[in-house]
N, C-alpha and C positions, 0 to 999 in steps of 0.2 A: 801579734803583731808583724808578724810578717809576711803575713796572708792578707795584712789592710795594705804595708808598702807595696808586695808583689802587684795590688788592683792599683795602688797608685803609681806603679813605673807605668800597668798600660796605660790608661787614659794619657801622660804626660808626652810616652810614644806618640800615641794619638795626635795629640794637641799639640809638638810637634810637625807632626807630618801637616794638618792642618796651618798652620805657622808659614813655612811652606808654601803653600798653593797659595795664599794670601799675599804673601811679598810675589809671588809671581804675579797675577792678579794684580798686582798694583805696580807693576813692573811691566805690564806694560797695558798700561790705559791710556797709550794717545799711539797703538800698536792696529790699523788699521783694518780692521775686520777681525781682533781677537776675540775671542771667548774668554767668559770667567768659568772657576770652576771651582766646586765646590766637593762634601770630601760626605758620605754619608755615616755611623757608626752601626752597631749594632753588637746585642748583646753576648760574651762567649761563654758561655757556663764551662763554663773547667771537668772535665770526666770523670779526670783522676786528683782531685782536689778537694777538699771539702775542710768543713769547721765542725770540731767534734763537742763545742758547746750549744753546738742545737739542733733538732730531728725532725728526722725527714728529710722533702727537701729543700728545708732552708740550710741546709748542711751543707748547698750547693755553691762556688764560690763562682762571682761574675765577674768577667773581664771588660775592656772597652777594648773592641777594636775595629780599626777601620776596614769596611771591607770593600767600599766601589768610592771612585770617582764621577760626582756627576756634572758631565758640563750641561751649561746654560746657552745656549741657543738662543735667546734673542736676539731681536734683529737692535741692534743700535742707531746712534743719527746718522741721520744721513747728512750730511754735509757737506757742500757745491764748493766745486774749484771751477770750474767751466773748459776746464782741460779734457782733450777731445783723447787723451788715452787712458781716464784715469773713468773704473767703472763701480757699479755695487749695484748688486741688486734685490732686487727684492719681493722678500719671500724668504722660502727653504732649502733654494737654489745653492750652488756651488760649482766655481771656477774649477777647472780640469786641468792644473799644469802637469811638465812632462821634468823630472824626475832622472837621475842614475837609479836610483830605486825604483823605479816605476811611475806610473801615473799617479797624481797627488789631488784632494781634495782646499782649496782655500776663500775663504769669502773675501780676502782680503784683493782689492782691483786697479789699485794704484802699480801699472802697467807702465810699461817707456820699451821703444825701440832698441834693440841693440845695433852695435857698428856690423852685422851682417843682413839686418833689415828685418832679423824674427823677432818678434811682436814677447818681451817677459813680462813676469811679476822681480818685482823690488827686492829681487836675491838671485834675477841671471838666470830662475826655468822659464821655457818655453812656455806659449799660454798653449794652450790645445785648441783648434777647432775642430767640428764633428773631421775634418779631412786629413786633421794631425797639428803639424804648426803653421800659425800664419804670417807670412814674408810680404814685407815690401819693399817696395824701390825706392832707389837716392829720391826721384826725383818726382814723387807719392807725395799728395798736400789732402785736408780735405775731409783726414779720414771720418768718418763715420754709422752708429754702431743702434740698431734701431731695440726696443725694445725688446724683440726675440733671439735677438745677437747676431745678427747681419751686419757684413763686417762690406761699405764701401769705402771706395781713396777715390784720387779723379782718376784712377785709371781702371775703373769700375770695378767689382765683387770681388769682394776679397775673402770669403767661408762666411761660416759663419759660427762662434765661439761655446763651445762646448759646456752643455750647463746640464748638471748632473742635480736627483735627488739622493734623498736613502726615507726608506720605510723606518729604518732607527737607527737615528741620529747616534742614538748613547752608542751602537757598535762601531763610531769611527778614533782609532786611534790615532793623539795628538803627539806629534814631531816635533823637530825645532822648525824655526824660521818659518810658522806660521800655521800648518800645512796637519792634510788630519789623513790618515792612508788606513785604507781598510772598511767593509760594508761592502755592500751588494749596492753601487750605481743604475735607477732607473730613473723614465723618461719624467723631464721637469712638467709640474703639473699646472703651479700656481710659483712661476716662477719670473720675475719682469728687470731688467736689464738695463739702467738706468746710467747713457753718459754724460759724463760732466760734472759725476760724482763719488766720494766715497761714503766707506763705514765708516762710520767710526765705534775703538771697544766698547765693547756692551757690559764693563766693569763703572761699577760706581765708586767711585774715588771716597764717598765720605761712610757710604755702606763699609768697603772695604776695611778702612782705618777703627771702624767701630771693629769691627770682627776683632781687628788686631789687638785690639784694648784689649775685650773683655779673653781673648785667648791666651792673653800673655797674665793678665788676673790668675785664669785658671790655671793655669799652671806656676805659677808662683803660687798660690793655693795649698796646691799640693806638694808643692813643694816644701813651705811650715811647716803640712803638717808631720812632712819623711821625716820632716829635724824635731823636730816634737814626739818624734814614736824612736829614735835615734835618744833621747834624750831620755824616755821614760827606763831603756831599755839599757841605759847607762847606769842610768842612778838605781835600777833593779840588779844590776851587779856586785855596786859600792855595796849597799845595805845587805846582801847573801854573802857576800866575802867581812863586811865585818861582823853578823854573825856567826860564821866560823871559827873568826880568829879567837 
């Protein structure tokens, strides 16, 4: 019975991790450019534990292990805002932003101009162009961003947004504030910039709520099984005690 409970506990721990991920997806359902996450599981065969009631390979105990997180990079819906500083990427590209920890990557294109005239993201991080930060003067107007990321205003050319792609997006590490780090950036080949649009989160509220219900039921089922095993052990101890008396 101890083996069964330990196996059930490994499943509960994996389900708890999955519930945390589902809750995070739901919490970011309205976050611009957010990408959903999923958990991958694998069978973990305990090398030093075995069940004595079986012979051969059937004696090995199999546990549940959540061994990887997969990020869903499917595009979210494009929402037209007509704001000149709202930008979305059609394709696999990412915006490059500057943070105290170094360059980071983002799909969130809800940009602003701070009080120093620098183009920044919603968290105040400077948005990078191919030549560095993008600066605007106080009197500039009529900001235009072309499909290749070239920016112009009433003062003329302002540079070009740095758009990057990755051969293996799954190598990226998720950070806070809708940013990602790591990976080896390469030149974009199929990314197009859309001015006056933002990309919604690709989280499906209905699918995530259904997954939350499924995970909750699975967790409760295992908890119920563990309780029944505790009851069986308690009854066995009582009967053994009565026989010895």
